[in-house]
N, C-alpha and C positions, 0 to 999 in steps of 0.2 A: 464201205461205210463200214463205221465200227458199230460192234453189237450193240445192241439197246443194255446201259449201266441198268444193272440188278443192285438193288437196294441191297446193303449188307445184309447179312439172316441177324434176327434182332436177338442178341445176345443176354440169358436171364442172368435177372441177380445173384450177384454171390452168396450160395445160402450162408445164411447169420446163424450160427450155434445158438442154441437158447442158453440164455442167463444162466450161469451157474450161479445152485443155490449154495450157500452154505452151508456148512454141517452142522445140523442143531445143537447146541452146546448144551450136557446136561443140565439139567434142574443142578439150578442152586442149593447149595441147603440150606434152611431160612432157620437163623438163628433166632432164639426169642429172649428178651430182657433180664433172663434170668440168666444169660453167658455174660450178662455186664459187659458187651462191648466188644468180647473176644470173638476171634473169626474161627471159623468152623476148623481151618487150618491150624490155627495155634493152639484151639483145645487138640484137635487129635498129636500134634505135634508133644502136646502137654503131656500124653499118654491113655488122653480118656479114650474108649471108641464110641463109635455111631449107637450103638447099641447101648452104653450108658451116657449118651449125651440124650439122647430118644425118651432114659427111664426115670432121667431128672429132668423132665422135661427143659434143655435149654438150647435144646434142636423141634424144630417142630418133623414129626414123622411123615 
């Protein structure tokens, strides 16, 4: 007489790693209308410093 069939042990589902959270991008510099459409990067490349942009109201502090 063959031994009674033993049901296979329940296999736990594969652990699903938590969804990767993308790194938070640094807050973008918000240019004001005084910058006449120039981007922060363009102004910095043009010789402006962050402090000067804030002082002249071209970027939100």
